VOGU-3710 file (C-alpha; in Angstrom, 3 decimals, decimal comma):
1> xxxxxxxxxx> -108,498/9,434/57,932  -105,461/8,737/60,025  -102,191/9,155/58,356  -101,053/5,888/56,781  -97,510/5,101/57,759  -96,929/3,229/54,588  -97,846/5,556/51,642  -97,384/2,742/49,181  -99,886/0,466/50,746  -102,963/1,966/49,073
11> xxxxxxxxxx> -100,915/2,115/46,019  -100,338/-1,546/45,750  -103,789/-2,514/47,387  -105,801/-0,904/44,640  -106,477/2,410/46,196  -106,912/5,588/44,302  -103,287/5,717/43,491  -102,967/1,991/42,749  -101,886/0,885/39,257  -105,353/-0,125/38,219
21> xxxxxxxxxx> -106,260/0,407/34,526  -107,755/3,575/35,326  -104,729/4,636/37,444  -102,452/3,630/34,689  -104,463/5,677/32,222  -104,316/8,628/34,518  -100,567/8,356/34,809  -100,283/8,066/31,074  -102,350/11,174/30,729  -100,074/12,957/33,137
31> xxxxxxxxxx> -96,986/11,943/31,268  -98,618/12,856/28,025  -99,336/16,322/29,390  -102,975/15,523/30,324  -104,592/16,488/33,576  -102,621/19,119/35,255  -104,014/17,919/38,645  -101,903/14,801/38,368  -98,552/15,869/39,641  -95,820/14,048/41,336
41> xxxxxxxxxx> -94,460/15,981/44,463  -90,700/14,997/44,027  -87,787/17,470/44,267  -85,186/16,155/41,790  -82,618/18,934/42,466  -82,659/18,165/46,140  -82,358/14,444/45,752  -79,503/14,469/43,127  -77,552/17,364/44,312  -74,607/15,111/45,283
51> xxxxxxxxxx> -74,458/13,415/41,903  -71,672/14,896/39,677  -72,830/16,270/36,431  -72,091/13,909/33,541  -71,299/15,154/30,242  -72,521/13,353/27,253  -69,964/10,790/25,902  -68,462/11,631/22,522  -66,537/9,266/20,388  -62,937/10,352/19,981
61> xxxxxxxxxx> -61,766/11,041/16,509  -58,445/9,813/15,331  -56,274/12,428/13,794  -55,824/11,913/10,096  -53,320/13,615/7,704  -55,476/13,493/4,793  -54,760/12,033/1,273  -51,554/14,010/0,567  -50,040/12,942/3,959  -51,001/9,387/3,242
71> xxxxxxxxxx> -49,263/9,393/-0,063  -46,072/11,002/1,493  -46,030/8,309/4,187  -46,427/5,618/1,700  -43,704/7,007/-0,436  -41,378/7,171/2,536  -42,052/3,564/3,502  -41,470/2,472/-0,113  -38,272/4,438/-0,372  -36,902/3,180/2,945
81> xxxxxxxxxx> -37,649/-0,413/1,982  -36,030/0,017/-1,350  -32,953/1,641/0,323  -32,598/-1,124/2,819  -33,017/-3,698/0,074  -30,317/-1,892/-1,987  -27,932/-1,731/0,953  -28,573/-5,328/1,721  -27,845/-6,254/-1,810  -24,587/-4,295/-1,692
91> xxxxxxxxxx> -23,550/-5,913/1,429  -24,424/-9,379/0,015  -22,597/-8,857/-3,242  -19,490/-7,868/-1,179  -19,764/-10,870/1,301  -20,486/-13,312/-1,523  -18,043/-11,678/-4,106  -20,721/-11,369/-6,633  -20,299/-9,223/-9,783  -16,555/-8,809/-9,556
101> xxxxxxxxxx> -14,203/-9,427/-12,442  -12,034/-12,571/-12,535  -8,727/-11,062/-11,668  -5,659/-12,289/-9,501  -3,977/-9,718/-7,284  -1,262/-9,983/-4,590  -1,975/-8,935/-1,079  0,664/-8,696/1,620  -0,340/-9,445/5,209  2,404/-7,918/7,391
111> xxxxxxxxxx> 3,924/-9,568/10,513  2,085/-8,614/13,765  -1,032/-7,762/11,836  -4,381/-6,970/13,166  -7,773/-7,268/11,379  -7,804/-3,518/10,613  -4,606/-4,063/8,542  -5,953/-7,011/6,885  -9,277/-5,338/5,945  -7,455/-2,262/4,656
121> xxxxxxxxxx> -5,086/-4,293/2,551  -7,949/-6,274/0,993  -9,904/-3,083/0,246  -7,022/-1,407/-1,334  -6,413/-4,458/-3,505  -9,999/-4,221/-4,649  -11,017/-7,503/-3,029  -13,685/-6,083/-0,697  -15,521/-2,788/-0,609  -16,493/-2,476/3,093
131> xxxxxxxxxx> -13,781/-2,874/5,736  -16,301/-2,800/8,633  -18,341/-5,556/7,117  -15,272/-7,782/6,595  -14,150/-7,222/10,179  -17,671/-8,201/11,492  -17,265/-11,481/9,366  -13,615/-11,876/10,575  -14,814/-11,519/14,191  -17,580/-14,069/13,712
141> xxxxxxxxxx> -15,429/-16,604/11,901  -12,387/-16,208/14,277  -10,287/-15,244/11,198  -7,467/-13,664/13,280  -6,500/-17,153/14,425  -6,435/-18,538/11,014  -4,745/-15,879/8,779  -0,938/-16,050/8,523  1,405/-13,198/7,456  2,816/-13,357/3,928
151> xxxxxxxxxx> 1,961/-12,375/0,305  -0,933/-14,193/-1,280  -2,526/-14,459/-4,672  -6,159/-13,760/-4,427  -8,982/-13,501/-6,852  -11,351/-10,525/-6,887  -14,369/-12,822/-7,199  -13,563/-14,650/-3,872  -16,243/-14,486/-1,257  -15,257/-13,520/2,436
161> xxxxxxxxxx> -14,952/-17,206/3,461  -12,551/-17,974/0,523  -10,584/-14,756/1,172  -9,881/-15,974/4,742  -9,122/-19,524/3,685  -6,670/-18,316/1,020  -4,660/-16,318/3,495  -3,888/-19,404/5,776  -0,838/-21,541/5,776  -2,796/-24,620/4,771
171> xxxxxxxxxx> -5,213/-23,232/2,215  -3,421/-20,177/0,958  -1,813/-19,748/-2,396  1,330/-17,912/-1,492  2,898/-15,736/-4,075  6,370/-16,959/-4,980  9,415/-15,499/-6,553  12,342/-17,142/-8,298  15,799/-15,949/-7,109  19,236/-17,094/-8,534
181> xxxxxxxxxx> 22,228/-16,636/-6,377  25,355/-16,691/-8,370  28,581/-18,381/-7,145  30,766/-16,053/-5,198  28,063/-13,816/-3,861  28,651/-12,462/-0,378  26,023/-12,444/2,351  25,439/-8,641/1,633  24,808/-9,340/-2,017  22,484/-12,313/-1,276
191> xxxxxxxxxx> 20,514/-10,381/1,204  20,106/-7,367/-1,164  18,898/-9,667/-3,862  16,312/-11,168/-1,509  14,981/-7,779/-0,769  14,845/-6,810/-4,423  12,724/-9,897/-5,113  10,415/-9,238/-2,271  11,493/-12,251/-0,148  12,254/-10,261/2,959
201> xxxxxxxxxx> 14,194/-7,144/3,992  17,921/-6,973/4,344  17,447/-5,848/7,962  15,507/-8,885/8,848  17,966/-11,162/7,153  20,991/-9,621/8,896  19,251/-9,936/12,233  18,352/-13,521/11,629  21,859/-14,383/10,352  23,452/-12,793/13,534
211> xxxxxxxxxx> 21,085/-14,108/16,227  18,953/-16,946/15,118  19,943/-20,588/15,934  19,878/-22,884/12,914  20,114/-26,499/13,796  22,814/-27,771/11,411  25,892/-29,781/12,447  28,112/-27,638/10,310  27,264/-24,614/12,279  27,472/-26,087/15,846
221> xxxxxxxxxx> 30,926/-24,625/16,563  30,240/-21,077/15,220  29,019/-18,890/18,055  25,910/-16,640/17,713  26,459/-13,001/17,555  28,883/-12,931/14,632  27,223/-10,994/11,890  29,104/-12,927/9,185  28,964/-16,505/10,713  26,877/-17,786/7,843
231> xxxxxxxxxx> 29,247/-16,508/5,193  30,321/-19,453/2,950  27,289/-21,657/4,035  24,578/-20,145/1,785  24,799/-22,366/-1,288  24,637/-20,573/-4,631  21,737/-21,888/-6,616  18,258/-21,087/-8,020  15,516/-21,066/-5,440  11,754/-20,385/-5,228
241> xxxxxxxxxx> 10,806/-18,338/-2,199  7,543/-17,089/-0,909  7,091/-13,352/-1,373  7,122/-11,907/2,120  8,719/-15,019/3,576  10,386/-15,145/6,927  14,123/-14,622/7,024  14,653/-17,828/9,026  12,883/-19,902/6,376  14,735/-18,161/3,481
251> xxxxxxxxxx> 18,167/-18,691/5,117  17,284/-22,308/6,229  16,281/-23,187/2,536  19,896/-22,266/1,436  21,623/-23,860/4,373  19,613/-27,158/3,723  20,770/-27,058/0,106  24,355/-26,584/1,237  24,026/-29,644/3,530  22,787/-31,715/0,549
261> xxxxxxxxxx> 25,937/-30,918/-1,500  28,442/-31,531/1,271  29,079/-35,272/1,381  30,705/-37,376/3,972  33,618/-37,853/1,636  34,147/-34,108/1,539  34,104/-33,938/5,396  36,600/-36,727/5,561  38,810/-35,046/3,019  38,863/-31,789/4,943
271> xxxxxxxxxx> 39,888/-33,669/8,132  42,607/-35,325/6,144  44,025/-32,026/5,020  43,989/-30,865/8,624  41,231/-28,283/8,157  37,715/-27,715/9,380  34,797/-27,479/6,940  34,677/-23,662/7,506  38,372/-23,334/6,790  37,852/-25,368/3,495
281> xxxxxxxxxx> 34,987/-22,870/2,685  37,326/-19,982/3,361  39,774/-21,371/0,829  37,128/-22,114/-1,564  35,757/-18,629/-1,264  39,107/-17,081/-2,193  39,393/-19,390/-5,224  35,844/-18,407/-6,214  36,855/-14,782/-6,158  40,189/-15,230/-7,768
291> xxxxxxxxxx> 39,722/-17,764/-10,543  37,428/-16,860/-13,439  38,265/-19,853/-15,581  37,302/-23,368/-14,438  40,801/-24,770/-15,185  42,430/-22,144/-12,996  40,632/-23,256/-9,798  42,807/-26,328/-8,804  46,046/-24,253/-9,614  44,930/-21,229/-7,532
301> xxxxxxxxxx> 44,081/-23,737/-4,806  47,545/-25,123/-5,043  49,078/-21,693/-4,547  46,953/-21,159/-1,458  47,723/-24,541/0,074  51,439/-24,234/-0,837  51,696/-20,849/1,004  49,705/-22,041/4,046  52,324/-24,821/4,528  55,335/-22,469/3,771
311> xxxxxxxxxx> 57,672/-20,661/6,193  58,921/-18,517/3,333  55,540/-17,184/2,188  53,385/-17,068/5,350  50,964/-14,452/4,004  48,484/-15,319/1,189  48,470/-11,727/-0,234  45,055/-12,140/-1,937  43,579/-8,800/-2,615  40,075/-10,238/-2,798
321> xxxxxxxxxx> 40,193/-10,430/1,035  41,000/-6,703/1,277  37,962/-5,758/-0,825  35,773/-7,940/1,440  37,064/-6,046/4,497  36,521/-2,790/2,621  32,861/-3,581/1,867  32,293/-4,412/5,628  34,013/-1,362/7,032  33,525/1,289/4,236
331> xxxxxxxxxx> 37,124/2,082/4,252  39,130/2,741/1,082  41,285/0,058/-0,461  44,728/-0,148/0,929  47,320/-2,985/1,062  48,044/-1,680/4,468  44,574/-1,846/5,801  44,687/-2,955/9,442  41,998/-5,649/9,280  42,317/-9,413/9,985
341> xxxxxxxxxx> 40,891/-10,016/6,498  43,868/-8,262/5,021  46,011/-11,214/3,924  48,866/-8,900/2,858  49,298/-8,009/6,490  48,009/-10,893/8,513  49,403/-14,495/7,921  47,367/-17,596/7,400  43,690/-17,706/6,594  41,365/-14,828/7,138
351> xxxxxxxxxx> 38,767/-15,232/9,952  36,150/-16,761/7,646  34,898/-17,091/4,083  34,798/-14,078/1,966  32,050/-15,368/-0,326  29,685/-18,249/-0,826  31,519/-20,674/-3,162  29,979/-23,064/-5,560  30,682/-26,745/-5,623  33,541/-26,553/-8,164
361> xxxxxxxxxx> 35,526/-24,168/-5,889  34,726/-26,325/-2,821  36,137/-29,402/-4,648  39,153/-27,393/-5,805  39,789/-26,412/-2,208  39,630/-30,040/-1,197  41,724/-31,322/-4,108  44,200/-28,774/-5,147  46,554/-29,424/-8,024  50,032/-30,847/-7,136
371> xxxxxxxxxx> 52,283/-27,909/-7,986  55,190/-25,884/-6,694  53,509/-22,540/-7,442  53,605/-19,794/-5,011  52,552/-16,843/-7,314  49,902/-16,120/-9,981  48,810/-13,151/-11,897  46,021/-12,451/-14,308  47,039/-12,408/-17,940  45,800/-10,040/-20,670
381> xxxxxxxxxx> 43,087/-11,651/-22,684  39,341/-12,370/-22,948  39,677/-15,858/-21,437  40,613/-14,315/-18,054  43,315/-17,010/-17,465  46,199/-16,654/-14,875  49,812/-17,226/-15,249  51,493/-19,221/-12,380  55,046/-19,023/-11,109  57,235/-20,846/-8,641
391> xxxxxxxxxx> 59,404/-17,953/-7,789  59,157/-14,156/-7,211  61,427/-12,999/-10,069  59,424/-14,651/-12,816  56,322/-13,247/-11,257  57,663/-9,728/-11,035  58,845/-9,883/-14,621  55,381/-10,798/-15,771  53,474/-8,153/-13,821  55,769/-5,467/-15,157
401> xxxxxx> 55,370/-6,575/-18,722  52,779/-6,152/-21,468  51,071/-9,393/-20,828  49,897/-8,555/-17,387  46,100/-8,152/-17,258  46,008/-6,172/-14,071
//
C-alpha cells in the first residue's frame, strides 16, 4: 500500500488502529501488560528533553517551639500586659491624685520659673510622683501661661488639673503671713521683718524702694534713686501679706495704708506750719524715737519746733539722728560724725525721716505743745518720762545729777 500521508486517518476511519471495541480492548490489554506486540513507538526522552524537571511539591511546615516554648511565650505576654496595666495604673493615680492622704502643703513657685522648676517643686512637696508626666500634662494644658509665681497652699490629693488651677492668680490659694510693723521701725528693720516672714527678700525690697515708681501724690516730689526715699511713708500697722509676694505689692500695701491715715486736714496743717509733708514726717520720726511716753510727744515736738525757729539754738542735737546715720554707714557712734543726719553738727532738719512714725507722733508733729522748752532729758524711772527745760543751766544741772536716766 502506498504511504498514507495522514497516519490518523485509518485510526479515525475504523481501520486496524481505530478505536473500535476490539481496538479499545487491544489497547487496554497493552496498558495492562497484555500483548507484547502492541507497542507505541514514541520517544519520550527526545520529545520532553527541553522540559525542566519538576520536583514534587511538598507542603511547608511551620516551625513550632513546642509546648514549653508556648508556655513561656504566653507567660511573657501575660507578664507584659500586667506590667503595662500596673504602670498605667500608677500613671493614672498620679494624674488623678488617687490614693494620697489629705494633707495641705506649701509650694513656692519662683519668679522666672520654667516647668522643670514647677514639676520639681511639686515632686519634692509630695504632690506628684512623676515629673515627666506632669510636664507632659502641663504642655498639653498650656500651664506655663496660667501658673503664677508665689507660695501656694496645695493638697496632696489634688489631681494635675487642680494643681495647675491652684497655682494661678485667680484660682490659687496663696499662702499668707501676718506681719506687724511697730511704730518707729526703719526701712531696714521693716525689710528684715518681711524677709523673716517669707514675704520677699531684703535685696528685692531695697531695689524696689530705690528704683520703682509708686503712683502716690505724696511721693511725686521725691526723686527715684534715693535708697531711703520711702523712709517715713511705710505706715506701722498689722498686715497680711502673701508668702513669696512681690516687693512692689508689699510696699504698695503699706503706702496705701499711709495714704488712708493722712487726711486733707493734716496736709493743710503742714502747709500752715510752713513744712512739706515729708518734713512733718521727719519731725514725727524724731518724736517717735525720742518719746517713749505718749504724754511726752507734744512736749518733745515743742522743743523741736522751738529750735527750728530759733537763732540761738539752730541745731536740734538729737542723738537718734546720729544712730540712724551709723546704721546706714556702719560707723561708730560719735557726736562729731560728719554726716548730714548728725543734728549735733548740721543745723535744721536732717535730709529725711529717721523712722516710720505712727499716727500719734505725726499728730504731735502737726500740733506741738505751746511751750518755751529748748531742752529735754530722760529721767530715771520705769515710766521713761522726760524732763523739759527752758534754759541750758537747768538742763545741765539735771543731766549731772542723780535723777538723769541717761
